[in-house]
Backbone and ligand atoms as CSV (ligand in chain L), in Angstrom:
chain,resi,resn,atom,element,x,y,z
A,1,MET,N,N,56.859,-27.569,53.533
A,1,MET,CA,C,57.071,-27.505,52.029
A,1,MET,C,C,56.754,-26.390,51.211
A,2,SER,N,N,57.659,-25.877,50.514
A,2,SER,CA,C,57.360,-24.579,49.557
A,2,SER,C,C,56.462,-25.025,48.526
A,3,ASP,N,N,55.878,-23.934,47.880
A,3,ASP,CA,C,55.138,-24.392,46.755
A,3,ASP,C,C,55.925,-24.882,45.569
A,4,PHE,N,N,57.192,-24.729,45.515
A,4,PHE,CA,C,57.866,-25.368,44.402
A,4,PHE,C,C,58.263,-26.699,44.837
A,5,GLU,N,N,58.506,-27.076,45.955
A,5,GLU,CA,C,58.867,-28.467,46.442
A,5,GLU,C,C,57.442,-29.238,46.053
A,6,ARG,N,N,56.361,-28.707,46.466
A,6,ARG,CA,C,55.054,-29.351,46.459
A,6,ARG,C,C,54.789,-29.680,44.836
A,7,ILE,N,N,55.075,-28.492,43.995
A,7,ILE,CA,C,54.777,-28.784,42.585
A,7,ILE,C,C,55.698,-29.938,42.068
A,8,PHE,N,N,56.932,-29.896,42.191
A,8,PHE,CA,C,57.986,-30.926,41.846
A,8,PHE,C,C,57.493,-32.350,42.389
A,9,GLU,N,N,57.008,-32.348,43.566
A,9,GLU,CA,C,56.548,-33.809,44.123
A,9,GLU,C,C,55.240,-34.053,43.468
A,10,ASN,N,N,54.295,-33.209,43.355
A,10,ASN,CA,C,53.113,-33.510,42.514
A,10,ASN,C,C,53.468,-34.010,41.025
A,11,ASN,N,N,54.402,-33.309,40.483
A,11,ASN,CA,C,54.834,-33.750,39.186
A,11,ASN,C,C,55.260,-35.171,39.169
A,12,ARG,N,N,56.248,-35.455,40.038
A,12,ARG,CA,C,56.663,-36.936,40.036
A,12,ARG,C,C,55.705,-37.873,40.161
A,13,ALA,N,N,54.804,-37.617,41.120
A,13,ALA,CA,C,53.775,-38.535,41.319
A,13,ALA,C,C,52.788,-38.721,40.027
A,14,TRP,N,N,52.642,-37.492,39.588
A,14,TRP,CA,C,51.793,-37.471,38.286
A,14,TRP,C,C,52.390,-38.436,37.205
A,15,VAL,N,N,53.700,-38.270,36.877
A,15,VAL,CA,C,54.316,-38.924,35.899
A,15,VAL,C,C,54.259,-40.362,36.424
A,16,GLY,N,N,54.569,-40.651,37.605
A,16,GLY,CA,C,54.370,-42.148,37.958
A,16,GLY,C,C,53.022,-42.946,37.753
A,17,ARG,N,N,52.069,-42.037,38.003
A,17,ARG,CA,C,50.669,-42.703,37.869
A,17,ARG,C,C,50.509,-42.653,36.400
A,18,LYS,N,N,50.739,-41.760,35.531
A,18,LYS,CA,C,50.698,-41.847,33.968
A,18,LYS,C,C,51.302,-43.199,33.427
A,19,VAL,N,N,52.597,-43.266,33.832
A,19,VAL,CA,C,53.346,-44.500,33.432
A,19,VAL,C,C,52.817,-45.837,33.829
A,20,ALA,N,N,52.376,-45.842,35.199
A,20,ALA,CA,C,51.740,-46.928,35.569
A,20,ALA,C,C,50.616,-47.348,34.822
A,21,ALA,N,N,49.708,-46.297,34.508
A,21,ALA,CA,C,48.482,-46.602,33.823
A,21,ALA,C,C,48.529,-46.984,32.292
A,22,ASP,N,N,49.671,-46.368,31.676
A,22,ASP,CA,C,49.916,-46.511,30.468
A,22,ASP,C,C,51.479,-46.273,29.942
A,23,PRO,N,N,52.289,-47.253,29.933
A,23,PRO,CA,C,53.707,-47.299,29.682
A,23,PRO,C,C,54.174,-46.410,28.583
A,24,GLY,N,N,53.335,-46.419,27.640
A,24,GLY,CA,C,53.615,-45.809,26.446
A,24,GLY,C,C,53.120,-44.229,26.226
A,25,TYR,N,N,52.545,-43.720,27.323
A,25,TYR,CA,C,51.836,-42.405,27.188
A,25,TYR,C,C,52.891,-41.427,26.831
A,26,PHE,N,N,54.027,-41.157,27.469
A,26,PHE,CA,C,54.958,-40.095,27.177
A,26,PHE,C,C,55.799,-40.541,25.780
A,27,THR,N,N,55.805,-41.672,25.481
A,27,THR,CA,C,56.410,-41.913,24.140
A,27,THR,C,C,55.520,-41.346,23.022
A,28,ARG,N,N,54.377,-41.647,23.113
A,28,ARG,CA,C,53.233,-41.105,22.175
A,28,ARG,C,C,53.415,-39.731,22.194
A,29,LEU,N,N,53.244,-39.091,23.286
A,29,LEU,CA,C,53.116,-37.455,23.449
A,29,LEU,C,C,54.360,-36.922,22.655
A,30,ALA,N,N,55.357,-37.662,22.890
A,30,ALA,CA,C,56.782,-37.032,22.235
A,30,ALA,C,C,56.753,-37.072,20.765
A,31,ARG,N,N,55.935,-37.977,20.082
A,31,ARG,CA,C,55.974,-37.910,18.478
A,31,ARG,C,C,55.183,-36.707,17.920
A,32,GLY,N,N,54.610,-36.060,18.808
A,32,GLY,CA,C,53.743,-34.779,18.174
A,32,GLY,C,C,52.421,-34.713,18.656
A,33,GLN,N,N,51.684,-33.683,18.142
A,33,GLN,CA,C,50.600,-33.464,18.726
A,33,GLN,C,C,49.496,-33.288,17.522
A,34,GLU,N,N,48.321,-33.484,17.438
A,34,GLU,CA,C,47.233,-33.388,16.541
A,34,GLU,C,C,45.960,-33.195,17.188
A,35,PRO,N,N,45.914,-31.885,17.905
A,35,PRO,CA,C,44.637,-31.767,18.558
A,35,PRO,C,C,43.618,-31.278,17.554
A,36,ARG,N,N,42.311,-31.751,17.975
A,36,ARG,CA,C,41.312,-31.296,16.932
A,36,ARG,C,C,40.675,-29.990,17.454
A,37,LEU,N,N,40.998,-29.455,18.560
A,37,LEU,CA,C,40.458,-28.329,19.068
A,37,LEU,C,C,41.571,-27.266,19.442
A,38,LEU,N,N,41.099,-26.087,19.248
A,38,LEU,CA,C,41.781,-24.770,19.907
A,38,LEU,C,C,40.762,-24.133,20.903
A,39,TYR,N,N,41.378,-24.073,22.000
A,39,TYR,CA,C,40.670,-23.325,23.251
A,39,TYR,C,C,41.253,-22.011,23.554
A,40,ILE,N,N,40.340,-21.122,23.511
A,40,ILE,CA,C,40.731,-19.665,23.716
A,40,ILE,C,C,39.813,-19.251,24.964
A,41,GLY,N,N,40.809,-19.083,26.082
A,41,GLY,CA,C,40.098,-18.902,27.276
A,41,GLY,C,C,40.648,-17.846,28.137
A,42,CYS,N,N,40.017,-17.648,29.249
A,42,CYS,CA,C,40.685,-16.664,30.121
A,42,CYS,C,C,41.835,-17.276,31.018
A,43,SER,N,N,42.613,-16.383,31.409
A,43,SER,CA,C,43.884,-16.815,32.177
A,43,SER,C,C,43.385,-17.102,33.626
A,44,ASP,N,N,42.048,-16.889,33.947
A,44,ASP,CA,C,41.765,-17.161,35.491
A,44,ASP,C,C,42.147,-18.569,36.000
A,45,SER,N,N,42.925,-18.605,37.144
A,45,SER,CA,C,43.388,-19.760,37.558
A,45,SER,C,C,42.256,-20.785,38.248
A,46,ARG,N,N,41.068,-20.423,38.012
A,46,ARG,CA,C,39.918,-21.323,38.480
A,46,ARG,C,C,39.424,-22.029,37.208
A,47,VAL,N,N,39.748,-21.700,35.914
A,47,VAL,CA,C,39.234,-22.163,34.955
A,47,VAL,C,C,40.335,-22.935,34.086
A,48,THR,N,N,40.495,-24.266,34.368
A,48,THR,CA,C,41.569,-25.098,33.695
A,48,THR,C,C,40.911,-25.787,32.459
A,49,PRO,N,N,41.365,-25.464,31.330
A,49,PRO,CA,C,40.804,-26.104,30.079
A,49,PRO,C,C,40.454,-27.635,30.084
A,50,GLU,N,N,41.568,-28.157,30.313
A,50,GLU,CA,C,41.753,-29.514,30.169
A,50,GLU,C,C,40.789,-30.308,31.165
A,51,GLU,N,N,40.879,-29.714,32.300
A,51,GLU,CA,C,40.058,-30.229,33.597
A,51,GLU,C,C,38.557,-30.046,33.323
A,52,ILE,N,N,38.199,-28.978,32.883
A,52,ILE,CA,C,36.857,-28.752,32.897
A,52,ILE,C,C,36.245,-29.309,31.553
A,53,MET,N,N,36.979,-29.588,30.536
A,53,MET,CA,C,36.393,-30.305,29.370
A,53,MET,C,C,36.771,-31.815,29.328
A,54,GLY,N,N,37.435,-32.228,30.402
A,54,GLY,CA,C,37.726,-33.649,30.506
A,54,GLY,C,C,38.529,-34.320,29.296
A,55,VAL,N,N,39.598,-33.502,28.957
A,55,VAL,CA,C,40.484,-33.973,28.000
A,55,VAL,C,C,41.914,-34.216,28.361
A,56,ASP,N,N,42.626,-34.852,27.645
A,56,ASP,CA,C,44.071,-35.267,28.125
A,56,ASP,C,C,45.104,-34.405,27.411
A,57,ALA,N,N,46.218,-34.505,27.730
A,57,ALA,CA,C,47.309,-33.948,27.059
A,57,ALA,C,C,47.296,-34.183,25.685
A,58,GLY,N,N,47.457,-33.416,24.708
A,58,GLY,CA,C,47.612,-33.499,23.342
A,58,GLY,C,C,46.169,-33.387,22.592
A,59,GLU,N,N,44.971,-33.387,23.354
A,59,GLU,CA,C,43.795,-33.193,22.625
A,59,GLU,C,C,43.352,-31.704,22.605
A,60,LEU,N,N,43.973,-30.766,23.252
A,60,LEU,CA,C,43.535,-29.494,23.251
A,60,LEU,C,C,44.822,-28.506,22.902
A,61,PHE,N,N,44.579,-27.523,21.985
A,61,PHE,CA,C,45.637,-26.538,21.722
A,61,PHE,C,C,44.960,-25.274,22.415
A,62,VAL,N,N,45.752,-24.582,23.225
A,62,VAL,CA,C,45.331,-23.573,24.240
A,62,VAL,C,C,46.016,-22.150,24.077
A,63,HIS,N,N,45.234,-21.136,24.031
A,63,HIS,CA,C,45.503,-19.854,24.261
A,63,HIS,C,C,44.664,-19.185,25.171
A,64,ARG,N,N,45.407,-18.563,26.369
A,64,ARG,CA,C,44.641,-17.931,27.314
A,64,ARG,C,C,45.106,-16.435,27.495
A,65,ASN,N,N,44.269,-15.688,27.822
A,65,ASN,CA,C,44.549,-14.274,28.260
A,65,ASN,C,C,43.262,-13.576,29.000
A,66,ILE,N,N,43.516,-12.522,29.657
A,66,ILE,CA,C,42.627,-11.955,30.510
A,66,ILE,C,C,41.312,-11.769,29.841
A,67,ALA,N,N,40.184,-12.229,30.325
A,67,ALA,CA,C,38.893,-12.198,29.750
A,67,ALA,C,C,38.721,-12.753,28.404
A,68,ASN,N,N,39.547,-13.801,28.068
A,68,ASN,CA,C,39.531,-14.596,26.836
A,68,ASN,C,C,39.214,-13.745,25.667
A,69,LEU,N,N,39.972,-12.560,25.380
A,69,LEU,CA,C,39.633,-11.505,24.425
A,69,LEU,C,C,40.254,-12.193,23.081
A,70,VAL,N,N,39.439,-11.890,22.014
A,70,VAL,CA,C,39.960,-12.180,20.501
A,70,VAL,C,C,39.833,-10.778,19.720
A,71,ILE,N,N,40.936,-10.432,19.725
A,71,ILE,CA,C,41.073,-9.018,19.150
A,71,ILE,C,C,42.111,-9.124,17.828
A,72,GLY,N,N,41.599,-8.650,16.871
A,72,GLY,CA,C,42.302,-8.883,15.507
A,72,GLY,C,C,43.756,-8.502,15.353
A,73,THR,N,N,44.064,-7.485,16.314
A,73,THR,CA,C,45.432,-6.966,16.094
A,73,THR,C,C,46.384,-7.636,17.027
A,74,ASP,N,N,45.956,-8.730,17.706
A,74,ASP,CA,C,46.808,-9.396,18.941
A,74,ASP,C,C,47.585,-10.441,18.260
A,75,VAL,N,N,48.988,-9.859,17.820
A,75,VAL,CA,C,49.918,-10.810,17.229
A,75,VAL,C,C,50.066,-12.235,17.772
A,76,ASN,N,N,49.900,-12.339,19.058
A,76,ASN,CA,C,50.290,-13.522,19.782
A,76,ASN,C,C,48.931,-14.389,19.558
A,77,LEU,N,N,47.837,-13.979,19.734
A,77,LEU,CA,C,46.421,-14.650,19.272
A,77,LEU,C,C,46.590,-15.272,17.858
A,78,ASN,N,N,46.776,-14.026,17.004
A,78,ASN,CA,C,46.707,-14.316,15.523
A,78,ASN,C,C,47.851,-15.407,15.201
A,79,ALA,N,N,48.927,-15.673,15.938
A,79,ALA,CA,C,49.991,-16.676,15.549
A,79,ALA,C,C,49.300,-18.098,16.091
A,80,VAL,N,N,48.932,-17.897,17.435
A,80,VAL,CA,C,48.283,-19.244,17.778
A,80,VAL,C,C,47.087,-19.727,16.746
A,81,VAL,N,N,46.263,-18.895,16.386
A,81,VAL,CA,C,45.187,-19.405,15.484
A,81,VAL,C,C,45.775,-19.835,14.254
A,82,GLN,N,N,46.739,-19.053,13.585
A,82,GLN,CA,C,47.312,-19.477,12.275
A,82,GLN,C,C,48.005,-20.687,12.451
A,83,TYR,N,N,48.751,-21.065,13.604
A,83,TYR,CA,C,49.396,-22.337,13.640
A,83,TYR,C,C,48.528,-23.472,14.035
A,84,ALA,N,N,47.447,-23.081,14.705
A,84,ALA,CA,C,46.577,-24.282,15.034
A,84,ALA,C,C,45.732,-24.600,13.662
A,85,ILE,N,N,45.434,-23.848,13.147
A,85,ILE,CA,C,44.735,-24.209,11.722
A,85,ILE,C,C,45.590,-24.600,10.727
A,86,GLU,N,N,46.771,-23.873,10.358
A,86,GLU,CA,C,47.740,-24.230,9.258
A,86,GLU,C,C,48.525,-25.318,9.517
A,87,HIS,N,N,48.783,-25.625,10.701
A,87,HIS,CA,C,49.976,-26.587,10.891
A,87,HIS,C,C,49.524,-27.811,11.648
A,88,LEU,N,N,48.575,-27.512,12.716
A,88,LEU,CA,C,48.055,-28.487,13.503
A,88,LEU,C,C,46.729,-28.938,12.799
A,89,GLY,N,N,45.917,-28.310,11.909
A,89,GLY,CA,C,44.733,-28.933,11.440
A,89,GLY,C,C,43.635,-28.951,12.478
A,90,VAL,N,N,43.518,-28.093,13.257
A,90,VAL,CA,C,42.348,-27.883,14.442
A,90,VAL,C,C,41.025,-27.967,13.555
A,91,LYS,N,N,39.911,-28.656,14.119
A,91,LYS,CA,C,38.863,-28.585,13.293
A,91,LYS,C,C,37.874,-27.534,14.040
A,92,HIS,N,N,38.113,-27.039,15.126
A,92,HIS,CA,C,37.222,-26.281,15.944
A,92,HIS,C,C,37.868,-25.389,16.835
A,93,ILE,N,N,37.440,-24.231,16.985
A,93,ILE,CA,C,37.731,-23.054,17.677
A,93,ILE,C,C,36.770,-22.782,18.845
A,94,ILE,N,N,37.186,-23.066,20.075
A,94,ILE,CA,C,36.142,-22.796,21.116
A,94,ILE,C,C,36.726,-21.338,21.821
A,95,VAL,N,N,35.953,-20.409,22.042
A,95,VAL,CA,C,36.185,-19.264,22.882
A,95,VAL,C,C,35.359,-19.249,23.988
A,96,CYS,N,N,35.903,-19.592,25.154
A,96,CYS,CA,C,35.182,-19.770,26.269
A,96,CYS,C,C,35.286,-18.673,27.504
A,97,GLY,N,N,34.242,-18.212,27.861
A,97,GLY,CA,C,34.202,-17.261,29.126
A,97,GLY,C,C,33.717,-17.887,30.292
A,98,HIS,N,N,33.718,-17.331,31.479
A,98,HIS,CA,C,33.281,-17.927,32.585
A,98,HIS,C,C,32.625,-16.799,33.533
A,99,TYR,N,N,31.804,-17.224,34.458
A,99,TYR,CA,C,31.137,-16.313,35.405
A,99,TYR,C,C,32.207,-15.749,36.177
A,100,GLU,N,N,31.948,-14.613,36.816
A,100,GLU,CA,C,32.843,-13.771,37.785
A,100,GLU,C,C,34.084,-13.429,37.215
A,101,CYS,N,N,34.169,-13.292,35.991
A,101,CYS,CA,C,35.531,-12.960,35.190
A,101,CYS,C,C,36.186,-11.423,35.762
A,102,GLY,N,N,37.184,-11.543,36.417
A,102,GLY,CA,C,37.661,-10.197,36.774
A,102,GLY,C,C,38.076,-9.473,35.722
A,103,GLY,N,N,38.421,-9.982,34.560
A,103,GLY,CA,C,38.641,-9.018,33.481
A,103,GLY,C,C,37.612,-8.265,32.790
A,104,VAL,N,N,36.454,-9.040,32.755
A,104,VAL,CA,C,35.211,-8.373,32.514
A,104,VAL,C,C,34.798,-7.379,33.335
A,105,LYS,N,N,34.925,-7.622,34.730
A,105,LYS,CA,C,34.554,-6.769,35.656
A,105,LYS,C,C,35.243,-5.573,35.439
A,106,ALA,N,N,36.775,-5.723,35.323
A,106,ALA,CA,C,37.681,-4.522,35.259
A,106,ALA,C,C,37.204,-3.557,33.947
A,107,ALA,N,N,36.780,-4.369,32.956
A,107,ALA,CA,C,36.347,-3.545,31.694
A,107,ALA,C,C,35.105,-2.718,31.931
A,108,LEU,N,N,34.220,-3.082,32.791
A,108,LEU,CA,C,33.052,-2.337,33.066
A,108,LEU,C,C,33.188,-1.404,33.895
A,109,HIS,N,N,34.203,-0.982,34.702
A,109,HIS,CA,C,34.557,0.069,35.663
A,109,HIS,C,C,35.489,1.011,35.184
A,110,PRO,N,N,35.339,2.302,35.183
A,110,PRO,CA,C,35.976,3.528,34.738
A,110,PRO,C,C,37.634,3.552,35.309
A,111,ALA,N,N,37.897,2.895,36.460
A,111,ALA,CA,C,39.047,3.134,36.990
A,111,ALA,C,C,40.490,2.573,36.140
A,112,ASP,N,N,41.431,3.416,36.586
A,112,ASP,CA,C,42.771,3.086,35.913
A,112,ASP,C,C,43.072,2.002,36.214
A,113,CYS,N,N,43.440,0.776,35.228
A,113,CYS,CA,C,43.833,-0.550,35.601
A,113,CYS,C,C,45.397,-0.770,35.015
A,114,GLY,N,N,46.055,0.400,34.736
A,114,GLY,CA,C,47.546,0.261,34.520
A,114,GLY,C,C,47.590,-0.584,33.187
A,115,GLN,N,N,48.406,-1.456,33.137
A,115,GLN,CA,C,48.745,-2.235,31.908
A,115,GLN,C,C,47.545,-2.941,31.484
A,116,LEU,N,N,46.441,-3.213,32.120
A,116,LEU,CA,C,45.200,-3.884,31.908
A,116,LEU,C,C,44.391,-2.893,31.128
A,117,ASN,N,N,44.622,-1.814,31.065
A,117,ASN,CA,C,43.534,-0.757,30.369
A,117,ASN,C,C,43.557,-1.343,28.712
A,118,GLY,N,N,44.688,-1.504,28.178
A,118,GLY,CA,C,44.660,-1.815,26.826
A,118,GLY,C,C,43.582,-2.955,26.591
A,119,CYS,N,N,43.824,-4.079,27.133
A,119,CYS,CA,C,42.751,-5.189,26.954
A,119,CYS,C,C,41.497,-5.038,27.468
A,120,CYS,N,N,41.476,-4.441,28.532
A,120,CYS,CA,C,39.944,-4.365,29.321
A,120,CYS,C,C,39.079,-3.262,28.468
A,121,ARG,N,N,39.816,-2.124,28.201
A,121,ARG,CA,C,39.216,-1.185,27.367
A,121,ARG,C,C,38.705,-1.795,26.012
A,122,ARG,N,N,39.384,-2.492,25.727
A,122,ARG,CA,C,38.855,-3.217,24.002
A,122,ARG,C,C,37.897,-4.013,24.415
A,123,CYS,N,N,37.714,-4.662,25.489
A,123,CYS,CA,C,36.376,-5.498,25.842
A,123,CYS,C,C,35.171,-4.700,26.062
A,124,ALA,N,N,35.378,-3.570,26.652
A,124,ALA,CA,C,34.256,-2.661,27.069
A,124,ALA,C,C,33.790,-1.829,25.922
A,125,THR,N,N,34.350,-1.693,24.786
A,125,THR,CA,C,33.942,-0.892,23.785
A,125,THR,C,C,33.252,-1.404,22.893
A,126,PRO,N,N,32.196,-0.666,22.323
A,126,PRO,CA,C,31.087,-1.341,21.397
A,126,PRO,C,C,31.843,-1.810,20.169
A,127,THR,N,N,33.062,-1.486,19.704
A,127,THR,CA,C,33.470,-2.047,18.447
A,127,THR,C,C,34.482,-3.205,18.799
A,128,ALA,N,N,34.684,-3.617,20.035
A,128,ALA,CA,C,35.335,-4.816,20.236
A,128,ALA,C,C,34.266,-5.831,20.786
A,129,CYS,N,N,34.161,-6.085,22.045
A,129,CYS,CA,C,33.231,-7.102,22.551
A,129,CYS,C,C,32.000,-6.185,23.142
A,130,THR,N,N,30.889,-7.110,23.099
A,130,THR,CA,C,29.532,-6.469,23.361
A,130,THR,C,C,29.142,-7.227,24.885
A,131,ALA,N,N,29.018,-6.261,25.828
A,131,ALA,CA,C,28.342,-6.710,27.238
A,131,ALA,C,C,27.072,-6.973,26.990
A,132,THR,N,N,26.612,-8.061,27.327
A,132,THR,CA,C,25.026,-8.106,27.483
A,132,THR,C,C,24.453,-8.054,28.763
A,133,SER,N,N,23.138,-8.253,28.709
A,133,SER,CA,C,22.429,-8.063,30.030
A,133,SER,C,C,22.932,-8.997,31.147
A,134,SER,N,N,22.605,-8.645,32.404
A,134,SER,CA,C,23.059,-9.392,33.445
A,134,SER,C,C,22.398,-10.821,33.518
A,135,THR,N,N,23.022,-11.859,33.766
A,135,THR,CA,C,22.453,-13.174,33.954
A,135,THR,C,C,22.827,-13.660,35.187
A,136,ARG,N,N,22.213,-14.855,35.668
A,136,ARG,CA,C,22.514,-15.501,36.797
A,136,ARG,C,C,23.369,-16.594,36.793
A,137,SER,N,N,24.422,-16.776,37.540
A,137,SER,CA,C,25.381,-17.882,37.426
A,137,SER,C,C,24.499,-19.171,38.133
A,138,PRO,N,N,24.707,-20.044,37.204
A,138,PRO,CA,C,23.973,-21.457,37.736
A,138,PRO,C,C,24.604,-21.859,39.081
A,139,THR,N,N,25.901,-21.592,39.254
A,139,THR,CA,C,26.553,-22.085,40.542
A,139,THR,C,C,26.341,-21.351,41.717
A,140,SER,N,N,26.492,-19.982,41.613
A,140,SER,CA,C,26.428,-19.246,42.600
A,140,SER,C,C,25.057,-18.426,42.959
A,141,GLY,N,N,24.506,-18.356,41.802
A,141,GLY,CA,C,23.141,-17.721,41.761
A,141,GLY,C,C,23.265,-16.020,41.898
A,142,SER,N,N,24.449,-15.660,41.762
A,142,SER,CA,C,24.675,-14.089,41.994
A,142,SER,C,C,24.680,-13.664,40.632
A,143,ALA,N,N,24.525,-12.574,40.377
A,143,ALA,CA,C,24.392,-11.766,39.097
A,143,ALA,C,C,25.611,-11.423,38.657
A,144,SER,N,N,25.835,-11.746,37.306
A,144,SER,CA,C,27.097,-11.410,36.698
A,144,SER,C,C,26.735,-10.988,35.176
A,145,THR,N,N,27.892,-10.312,34.422
A,145,THR,CA,C,27.457,-9.886,33.190
A,145,THR,C,C,28.148,-10.943,32.311
A,146,ALA,N,N,27.340,-11.313,31.403
A,146,ALA,CA,C,27.821,-12.201,30.362
A,146,ALA,C,C,28.121,-11.556,29.063
A,147,TRP,N,N,28.789,-11.835,27.995
A,147,TRP,CA,C,29.182,-11.181,26.823
A,147,TRP,C,C,29.153,-12.030,25.827
A,148,SER,N,N,28.812,-11.573,24.596
A,148,SER,CA,C,28.713,-12.430,23.340
A,148,SER,C,C,29.905,-12.644,22.729
A,149,ARG,N,N,30.497,-13.730,22.820
A,149,ARG,CA,C,31.716,-14.174,22.069
A,149,ARG,C,C,31.694,-14.040,20.656
A,150,SER,N,N,30.630,-14.439,20.158
A,150,SER,CA,C,30.472,-14.299,18.738
A,150,SER,C,C,30.640,-12.896,18.184
A,151,THR,N,N,30.080,-11.830,19.126
A,151,THR,CA,C,30.149,-10.641,18.672
A,151,THR,C,C,31.737,-10.204,18.703
A,152,CYS,N,N,32.306,-10.493,19.812
A,152,CYS,CA,C,33.570,-10.225,20.052
A,152,CYS,C,C,34.460,-10.587,18.777
A,153,TRP,N,N,34.267,-11.843,18.436
A,153,TRP,CA,C,35.118,-12.435,17.235
A,153,TRP,C,C,34.949,-11.641,16.095
A,154,SER,N,N,33.550,-11.509,15.670
A,154,SER,CA,C,33.480,-10.780,14.476
A,154,SER,C,C,34.042,-9.371,14.639
A,155,SER,N,N,33.432,-8.890,15.590
A,155,SER,CA,C,33.829,-7.139,15.812
A,155,SER,C,C,35.443,-7.074,15.782
A,156,ALA,N,N,36.037,-7.971,16.499
A,156,ALA,CA,C,37.410,-7.798,16.605
A,156,ALA,C,C,38.115,-8.169,15.255
A,157,SER,N,N,37.642,-8.902,14.404
A,157,SER,CA,C,38.211,-9.228,13.082
A,157,SER,C,C,37.970,-7.989,12.224
A,158,THR,N,N,37.021,-6.984,12.402
A,158,THR,CA,C,36.960,-6.115,11.501
A,158,THR,C,C,37.580,-4.686,12.107
A,159,SER,N,N,37.969,-4.744,13.176
A,159,SER,CA,C,38.580,-3.427,13.906
A,159,SER,C,C,39.961,-3.273,13.550
L,1,ZN,ZN,ZN,38.327,-14.251,33.574
């Protein structure tokens, strides 16, 4: 079975489970969305916002990029934030990082990362995000670098 076959089969099974548990599920979703939360997180495939937060479809408006960057000149991010606030009326914005982030690791190394240079270098510069001291991962126990998301937000807004 190919990846695509598996995905479509999984999707059909998921639709079946949803309708069996709640026959009006898709009808309600089709009426529109009113999420209370905007989640800005990393594109990392291991960090799935709805799953880690235990929320269902319609509860979370999501923007993801490498290393969950919030940069004031990012037109895509700005459009998401404006739409979330002005049109969806979200009440809270969550900027969520994670341990072992490849984007943060790349930002801390001087190697040429091609197209990634633009975003990763912004993360590593003092005027964008601030890398903080090493911390210990509660799950792996390995050292990793955490960074201040609040500093990232305020610095990115002024740059
Ligand atoms: Zn990441």
